[in-house]
C-alpha positions as CSV (number, residue, x, y, z in Angstrom):
1,M,-4.4,-3.0,24.2
2,T,-3.8,-4.5,20.7
3,T,-2.0,-1.3,19.7
4,L,0.2,-1.3,22.7
5,L,1.1,-5.0,22.4
6,A,1.8,-4.7,18.6
7,F,4.0,-1.6,19.3
8,L,6.0,-3.4,21.9
9,V,6.4,-6.5,19.7
10,T,7.6,-4.3,16.9
11,L,10.1,-2.5,19.0
12,G,11.3,-5.7,20.7
13,V,11.8,-7.6,17.5
14,L,13.5,-4.8,15.6
15,I,15.8,-3.8,18.4
16,T,16.8,-7.4,19.3
17,I,17.6,-8.2,15.7
18,H,19.6,-5.0,15.3
19,E,21.7,-5.5,18.4
20,Y,22.1,-9.2,17.6
21,G,23.7,-8.3,14.4
22,H,26.3,-6.2,16.3
23,Y,26.7,-9.0,18.9
24,R,27.1,-11.9,16.4
25,V,29.7,-10.2,14.2
26,A,31.6,-9.0,17.3
27,R,31.8,-12.5,18.6
28,A,32.9,-13.7,15.1
29,C,35.7,-11.1,15.1
30,G,36.9,-12.3,18.5
31,V,35.7,-9.2,20.5
32,K,34.5,-9.8,24.0
33,V,30.9,-8.6,24.5
34,L,30.1,-7.5,28.1
35,K,26.4,-6.7,27.8
36,F,23.6,-7.2,25.3
37,S,20.6,-4.9,26.4
38,V,17.2,-4.5,24.8
39,G,16.0,-1.1,26.2
40,F,17.7,1.5,28.3
41,G,17.7,2.4,32.0
42,K,17.0,0.2,35.0
43,T,17.4,-3.6,34.3
44,L,14.2,-5.6,34.6
45,W,15.7,-9.0,33.8
46,S,19.2,-10.3,33.1
47,R,21.3,-13.5,32.8
48,T,24.9,-14.1,32.1
49,D,26.1,-16.8,29.7
50,R,29.2,-18.9,29.9
51,H,31.2,-16.4,27.8
52,G,30.6,-13.7,30.4
53,T,28.0,-11.7,28.4
54,E,25.1,-10.3,30.3
55,F,21.8,-10.4,28.4
56,A,19.3,-7.9,29.8
57,V,15.9,-6.3,29.3
58,S,15.6,-2.7,30.5
59,W,12.6,-0.7,31.3
60,L,12.7,1.9,28.5
61,P,12.1,0.0,25.2
62,L,13.1,2.8,22.8
63,G,16.4,1.3,21.7
64,G,19.2,-1.0,22.9
65,Y,22.9,-1.5,22.9
66,V,25.8,-4.0,22.9
67,R,28.7,-3.0,25.2
68,M,32.0,-4.5,24.2
69,L,35.4,-4.6,25.9
70,D,37.0,-1.3,25.0
71,E,40.1,0.5,26.4
72,R,38.5,3.8,25.8
73,E,35.8,3.0,28.4
74,A,37.7,1.2,31.1
75,P,41.2,-0.3,31.7
76,V,41.6,-3.7,30.0
77,P,43.9,-6.4,31.4
78,E,46.8,-7.1,29.0
79,A,45.7,-10.7,28.6
80,L,42.3,-9.6,27.2
81,R,43.6,-6.7,25.1
82,A,43.4,-8.7,21.9
83,Q,39.6,-9.1,22.6
84,A,39.0,-5.3,23.0
85,F,37.0,-3.5,20.3
86,N,39.4,-0.6,19.9
87,T,42.4,-2.9,19.2
88,Q,40.7,-4.6,16.2
89,P,41.7,-3.7,12.6
90,V,39.5,-1.0,11.1
91,S,37.9,-3.5,8.7
92,R,36.6,-5.5,11.6
93,R,35.3,-2.5,13.5
94,M,33.4,-1.4,10.4
95,A,32.0,-4.9,10.0
96,I,30.8,-4.9,13.6
97,V,29.1,-1.5,13.3
98,A,27.5,-2.2,9.9
99,A,26.1,-5.6,11.1
100,G,23.2,-3.9,13.1
101,P,21.6,-2.2,10.1
102,A,22.5,-5.2,7.9
103,A,20.6,-7.4,10.3
104,N,17.5,-5.2,9.9
105,L,17.7,-5.3,6.1
106,L,18.2,-9.1,6.2
107,L,15.1,-9.4,8.4
108,A,13.1,-7.4,5.9
109,V,14.2,-9.6,3.1
110,L,13.1,-12.7,5.0
111,L,9.8,-11.2,6.1
112,Y,8.9,-10.1,2.5
113,A,10.0,-13.5,1.2
114,G,8.0,-15.3,3.9
115,I,4.9,-13.3,2.9
116,A,5.5,-14.2,-0.8
117,W,5.9,-17.9,0.0
118,N,2.8,-18.0,2.2
119,G,0.7,-16.0,-0.4
120,M,0.1,-12.3,-0.6
121,Q,-3.6,-11.3,-0.3
122,E,-3.9,-8.1,-2.4
123,F,-6.7,-6.1,-4.0
124,A,-7.2,-7.0,-7.6
125,P,-6.2,-4.1,-9.9
126,V,-9.8,-3.1,-10.6
127,I,-10.3,0.6,-9.6
128,A,-13.1,2.5,-8.0
129,Q,-14.5,5.7,-9.4
130,P,-11.7,8.3,-9.1
131,P,-12.7,11.4,-7.2
132,A,-14.0,14.3,-9.4
133,G,-11.2,16.5,-10.6
134,S,-8.5,13.9,-9.8
135,I,-5.7,13.2,-12.3
136,A,-7.1,9.7,-12.9
137,E,-10.6,11.0,-13.6
138,Q,-9.3,13.7,-16.0
139,A,-7.2,11.0,-17.8
140,G,-10.4,9.1,-18.6
141,L,-10.2,6.3,-15.9
142,H,-13.5,5.3,-14.4
143,S,-15.1,2.7,-12.1
144,G,-14.6,-1.0,-12.9
145,Q,-11.7,-0.7,-15.2
146,Q,-8.9,-3.3,-14.8
147,I,-5.4,-2.0,-15.0
148,V,-3.5,-4.6,-17.1
149,S,0.0,-3.0,-17.3
150,A,1.9,0.2,-16.4
151,Q,4.8,1.8,-18.2
152,V,6.7,4.6,-16.4
153,G,8.2,7.4,-18.4
154,S,10.7,6.2,-21.0
155,A,10.9,2.7,-19.6
156,A,11.7,0.1,-22.3
157,E,8.5,-1.9,-21.7
158,A,5.4,-2.0,-19.6
159,E,5.2,-4.1,-16.4
160,P,2.1,-6.2,-15.7
161,V,0.0,-5.0,-12.8
162,L,-0.7,-7.8,-10.4
163,S,-2.6,-5.9,-7.7
164,L,-3.9,-2.4,-6.8
165,Q,-1.3,-2.0,-4.1
166,R,1.5,-2.5,-6.6
167,L,-0.1,-0.1,-9.0
168,Q,-0.2,2.5,-6.3
169,W,3.5,1.9,-5.5
170,T,4.5,2.3,-9.1
171,V,2.4,5.5,-9.6
172,L,3.7,7.1,-6.4
173,Q,7.3,6.6,-7.4
174,A,6.5,8.0,-10.8
175,A,4.9,11.0,-9.2
176,M,8.0,11.6,-7.1
177,D,10.2,11.4,-10.3
178,E,7.7,13.6,-12.2
179,Q,7.2,11.0,-14.9
180,D,4.0,10.2,-16.8
181,V,2.6,6.7,-16.5
182,Q,1.1,4.9,-19.5
183,L,-1.7,2.4,-18.5
184,Q,-3.3,-0.4,-20.4
185,V,-6.8,-0.7,-19.2
186,R,-9.7,-3.2,-19.8
187,E,-13.3,-2.4,-19.2
188,Q,-15.2,-4.4,-16.6
189,Q,-17.3,-6.3,-19.2
190,G,-14.1,-7.4,-20.9
191,G,-12.9,-6.7,-24.5
192,D,-9.8,-5.2,-25.9
193,T,-7.5,-3.0,-23.9
194,R,-6.9,0.7,-24.5
195,T,-4.1,3.1,-23.5
196,L,-4.6,6.0,-21.1
197,I,-1.9,8.4,-19.8
198,L,-1.6,9.6,-16.2
199,P,0.1,13.0,-16.8
200,L,2.2,13.1,-13.6
201,A,5.2,15.0,-15.1
202,E,3.6,18.4,-14.7
203,A,1.3,17.6,-11.8
204,G,3.5,19.1,-9.2
205,L,3.6,16.0,-7.0
206,G,7.3,15.9,-6.5
207,K,7.1,17.0,-2.9
208,A,5.5,13.6,-1.9
209,E,2.7,15.2,0.2
210,P,0.6,12.7,2.2
211,Q,-2.5,13.5,0.2
212,D,-0.9,12.9,-3.2
213,L,-2.5,9.5,-3.7
214,Q,-5.9,11.1,-3.3
215,R,-5.0,13.8,-5.8
216,I,-4.0,11.1,-8.3
217,G,-7.2,9.3,-7.6
218,L,-6.2,5.6,-7.4
219,G,-6.7,5.0,-3.7
220,A,-9.6,2.5,-3.5
221,P,-10.5,-0.9,-5.0
222,W,-13.7,-1.5,-6.9
223,M,-16.6,-2.6,-4.7
224,A,-20.1,-3.3,-5.8
225,P,-22.7,-0.7,-4.6
226,V,-24.4,-3.2,-2.2
227,V,-25.9,-2.1,1.2
228,G,-24.3,-3.7,4.2
229,E,-25.0,-3.4,7.9
230,I,-27.6,-0.6,8.7
231,V,-27.4,1.5,11.9
232,P,-30.8,1.7,13.6
233,G,-32.6,5.0,13.6
234,K,-30.4,6.6,10.9
235,A,-31.4,7.9,7.4
236,A,-30.9,4.5,5.7
237,E,-33.3,2.7,8.0
238,R,-35.9,5.5,7.9
239,A,-35.9,5.4,4.1
240,G,-36.5,1.6,4.0
241,L,-33.0,0.4,2.8
242,R,-32.2,-3.2,3.6
243,Q,-29.0,-5.1,3.9
244,G,-28.2,-6.7,0.5
245,D,-29.9,-4.1,-1.6
246,T,-28.0,-3.1,-4.8
247,V,-28.1,0.6,-5.6
248,L,-28.5,1.2,-9.4
249,S,-28.9,4.9,-9.5
250,V,-29.2,8.1,-7.4
251,D,-31.4,10.7,-9.1
252,D,-30.3,10.6,-12.7
253,T,-26.7,9.3,-12.0
254,R,-25.9,5.7,-12.7
255,I,-24.1,4.1,-9.8
256,R,-21.0,2.2,-10.9
257,D,-19.5,1.3,-7.5
258,A,-19.6,1.9,-3.7
259,M,-17.0,4.7,-3.7
260,Q,-19.1,6.8,-6.2
261,L,-22.2,6.2,-4.0
262,R,-20.4,7.3,-0.9
263,M,-19.2,10.5,-2.5
264,L,-22.7,11.4,-3.7
265,I,-24.0,10.9,-0.1
266,R,-21.0,12.8,1.4
267,D,-21.5,15.8,-0.9
268,N,-25.1,16.1,0.0
269,A,-24.4,17.9,3.3
270,A,-27.6,19.9,3.0
271,G,-29.7,16.7,3.3
272,Q,-31.6,17.2,0.1
273,V,-34.0,14.4,-0.9
274,Q,-32.4,11.9,-3.3
275,R,-34.3,9.3,-5.5
276,W,-32.6,5.9,-5.2
277,Q,-33.3,3.0,-7.6
278,L,-32.6,-0.4,-6.0
279,R,-32.5,-4.0,-6.9
280,R,-33.8,-6.2,-4.1
281,D,-33.8,-9.8,-4.9
282,D,-35.5,-9.8,-8.3
283,Q,-37.4,-6.6,-7.8
284,L,-36.7,-3.0,-8.9
285,L,-37.6,-0.5,-6.3
286,E,-37.5,3.3,-5.9
287,I,-37.1,5.1,-2.5
288,E,-36.5,8.6,-1.4
289,L,-33.7,9.2,1.0
290,S,-32.5,12.3,2.7
291,P,-28.9,12.0,4.2
292,D,-28.3,13.3,7.7
293,S,-25.9,16.3,8.0
294,T,-23.0,15.8,10.3
295,L,-19.6,17.3,11.0
296,D,-16.4,15.6,9.8
297,G,-13.7,17.7,11.4
298,E,-14.6,21.2,10.3
299,Q,-16.5,20.2,7.2
300,R,-20.2,19.3,7.2
301,V,-21.0,16.2,5.2
302,G,-23.9,13.8,4.5
303,Q,-24.2,10.4,6.1
304,I,-27.0,7.7,5.9
305,G,-25.9,5.3,8.7
306,A,-25.1,2.2,6.6
307,Y,-22.0,0.4,5.4
308,L,-21.8,0.6,1.6
309,G,-19.9,-1.8,-0.6
310,A,-19.4,-5.5,-1.1
311,P,-16.0,-7.0,-0.3
312,P,-13.5,-6.1,-3.1
313,A,-12.0,-8.8,-5.3
314,I,-8.8,-10.3,-3.8
315,S,-5.8,-11.7,-5.8
316,T,-3.6,-14.3,-4.0
317,I,0.0,-14.1,-5.3
318,R,2.1,-17.0,-4.1
319,L,5.8,-17.4,-5.2
320,G,8.1,-20.4,-5.1
321,P,11.3,-20.6,-2.9
322,L,13.7,-18.8,-5.2
323,E,11.1,-16.4,-6.7
324,G,10.0,-15.5,-3.2
325,L,13.5,-14.9,-2.0
326,A,14.2,-12.7,-5.1
327,Y,11.0,-10.8,-4.4
328,G,12.2,-10.2,-0.8
329,I,15.5,-8.9,-2.0
330,E,13.9,-6.7,-4.7
331,R,11.2,-5.3,-2.3
332,T,13.8,-4.5,0.4
333,W,16.0,-2.8,-2.2
334,D,13.1,-0.8,-3.6
335,V,11.9,0.4,-0.2
336,S,15.4,1.3,0.8
337,L,15.9,3.4,-2.3
338,F,12.5,5.0,-1.8
339,S,13.4,5.8,1.8
340,L,16.7,7.4,0.8
341,R,15.1,9.4,-1.9
342,M,12.5,10.7,0.5
343,M,15.1,11.7,3.1
344,G,17.1,13.5,0.4
345,R,14.1,15.3,-0.8
346,M,13.1,16.4,2.7
347,I,16.7,17.7,3.3
348,T,16.6,19.7,0.1
349,G,13.0,21.0,0.6
350,Q,11.6,19.0,-2.3
351,A,9.4,16.8,0.0
352,S,7.2,17.8,3.0
353,L,8.6,17.3,6.5
354,Q,5.1,16.0,7.4
355,N,6.3,12.6,6.1
356,I,8.4,12.2,9.2
357,S,6.5,10.0,11.7
358,G,7.3,9.3,15.3
359,P,6.4,6.7,17.9
360,L,2.7,7.6,18.1
361,S,2.2,7.0,14.4
362,I,4.3,3.8,14.5
363,A,2.2,2.5,17.4
364,E,-1.0,3.4,15.6
365,F,0.0,1.6,12.4
366,A,1.3,-1.3,14.3
367,G,-2.1,-1.7,15.9
368,R,-4.0,-1.4,12.7
369,S,-1.8,-3.9,10.8
370,A,-2.0,-6.4,13.7
371,Q,-5.8,-6.1,13.6
372,A,-5.7,-6.7,9.8
373,G,-4.0,-10.1,10.2
374,I,-0.6,-11.6,10.6
375,T,0.4,-11.0,6.9
376,S,-0.4,-7.3,7.2
377,F,1.6,-7.1,10.5
378,L,4.6,-8.9,9.0
379,G,4.6,-6.5,6.1
380,F,4.5,-3.5,8.5
381,L,7.4,-5.1,10.5
382,A,9.4,-5.4,7.3
383,L,8.8,-1.8,6.3
384,V,9.9,-0.4,9.7
385,S,12.9,-2.8,9.7
386,V,14.0,-1.3,6.3
387,S,13.5,2.2,7.6
388,L,15.5,1.4,10.8
389,G,18.3,-0.2,8.7
390,V,18.5,2.7,6.3
391,L,18.3,5.4,9.0
392,N,21.2,3.8,11.0
393,L,23.4,3.8,7.9
394,L,23.1,7.5,7.4
395,P,26.5,9.3,8.1
396,V,25.1,11.1,11.2
397,P,27.2,11.1,14.4
398,M,25.5,9.0,17.1
399,L,24.2,6.5,14.5
400,D,26.0,3.5,13.1
401,G,26.6,5.4,9.9
402,G,28.4,8.1,11.8
403,H,30.8,5.5,13.3
404,L,31.4,4.1,9.8
405,M,32.2,7.6,8.7
406,Y,34.9,7.8,11.4
407,Y,36.4,4.4,10.4
408,L,36.3,5.3,6.7
409,W,38.4,8.4,7.5
410,E,40.8,6.3,9.5
411,S,41.1,3.7,6.6
412,V,41.9,6.5,4.1
413,T,44.2,8.7,6.2
414,G,45.7,6.0,8.4
415,K,44.9,8.0,11.5
416,P,41.8,7.8,13.8
417,V,39.5,10.9,14.2
418,S,40.7,12.8,17.2
419,E,38.7,12.6,20.4
420,A,38.1,16.4,20.3
421,W,36.5,16.1,16.8
422,I,34.5,13.1,17.9
423,M,33.1,15.0,20.8
424,R,32.1,18.0,18.6
425,L,30.5,15.7,16.0
426,Q,28.7,13.7,18.7
427,Q,27.2,16.9,20.1
428,A,26.1,18.0,16.7
429,G,24.6,14.6,16.0
430,M,22.7,14.6,19.3
431,L,21.2,18.0,18.5
432,L,20.2,16.8,15.1
433,L,18.6,13.7,16.4
434,L,16.7,15.6,19.1
435,G,15.4,18.0,16.5
436,L,14.2,15.1,14.3
437,M,12.6,13.4,17.3
438,G,10.8,16.7,18.2
439,L,9.6,17.2,14.7
440,A,8.4,13.6,14.5
441,L,6.5,14.0,17.8
442,F,5.0,17.3,16.6
443,N,3.8,15.7,13.4
444,D,2.3,12.8,15.4
445,L,0.4,15.2,17.7
446,S,-0.7,17.3,14.7
447,R,-2.3,14.3,13.0
448,W,-4.0,13.2,16.2
449,M,-5.4,16.7,16.8
450,T,-6.8,17.2,13.3
C-alpha cells in the first residue's frame, strides 16, 4: 500500500508541476487555456475557474496535458484570435513549451535546497571491507578507513569527501569518464593520511553497468561486527550467539566489520564448522557455528539467521539559505548532465540499455524511499523530476523538445514546419517512445523475475 501511495504521489506531483509550468507561462503570454488535466481518459473530477479554464483529474495517471485555444484544433472566434496559441510569436510559443520541463528542473532545485536547509543525513565516509577482487580492495583500501578527499583525473585539486554517498557519486562519474581517482585516506585509529589510487581508467567501466559500484567495491558504510536480532531456531541461536555480542574473529581471520563477517558466512555454503571468538560484556568467548545452506536465486549461500552490524555512523550536513540554494542548483545541474551523458552513451552503445527503468521500478523505489523517511522520498522526487525535465527537453517528436525543434526551425527559416512533415515526425516519435516504453517495461519485468 505504501508503494502504491508513494508512486501515485510521485506521479501526481511531477505531472502537476510540469503542466502548471505550461499553464502559468501560457497565461502570462495572454494565451487562453481551455483545460488543465492531470491524467488521461475519463474525467474523475473537474471544476472551471472564472477565466474559463477547466481543471480536471482523469483516471489514467500516466501523464497530463494543458489544452489551449488553437486554430489548428477548432475554429476560433475573431475576437479571441489574439489569445490563440498558434497566433503567438515563435518566442512565446517556445517559452510556453519549455516551461513544463523548466518547472520540473526548478522543483528539483527547490527540493534539493530544502533537503540541504533541513539537514542531510548521510553515511560518514568510512568504508566497509571491499569485496575480494574488487578495484578498491586491490588498490589497498580496507575496512574502517576514512576517505578524506578525492581528486579525479587531472583535476586541479582534491575535493573534501563529506559522506559516503558523495564519494560514490564522484567515483561513478569518474568510472564513466574512465579516469583514475586519487584518494586521501586515514586509518580508523587516526594518524596521518596516505594516498591511494583507484585505477578506473583501464577498468572497463565506461558502459555504466548496474553492477559497477559492486565491482569498484565502495558500496557499503563501515558497521561494527555486532550481533543484532536473532531468528529463533536458526544457526545463530543453535550456536549460542546473543544479541549484542561483538565478533572478534572467525577461524584465523580477524573481523574488521559487519560486511566482512557477512561475506565469510555467505561464502560458507557447504556449512563447514567455523570457530568464532566473541566479546560478550567483559568476557571473551569461543563458539562453533555451522551456517545453514540456502538458495539465493540460483546460487547456494550460507546464512545464520541473525542481523549483523551496528548502525553506521551518520553525518548531518546542514547548509544556510544561500549555500543550500547553491547546492540545489549545483545538484540539479550535475544530475541533469549525468542523465544526458547516460542517454548519449546508451544511444551510442557505450552504456547498457538495462539502465532504462519503467513504471514498475519507479514505483518500487518510490515505496522504498517513502519507507526510509521524508528526506529520502524528497530526494527521490527531485531525482525523478530532473529525469522528467531532461527527457522532455530531448529533440524527439511528441515531447516538448520536439516542439521546440519545430519552433527553432521556424525562427531560423521564417517558415513553420509543414503539416505533412509534422505528421511524419510525430509518427516516428510515437514509434520511438513506444519502443522505449516497451524496453523499460521489459527491464522492469526482468529485474522482478531474477
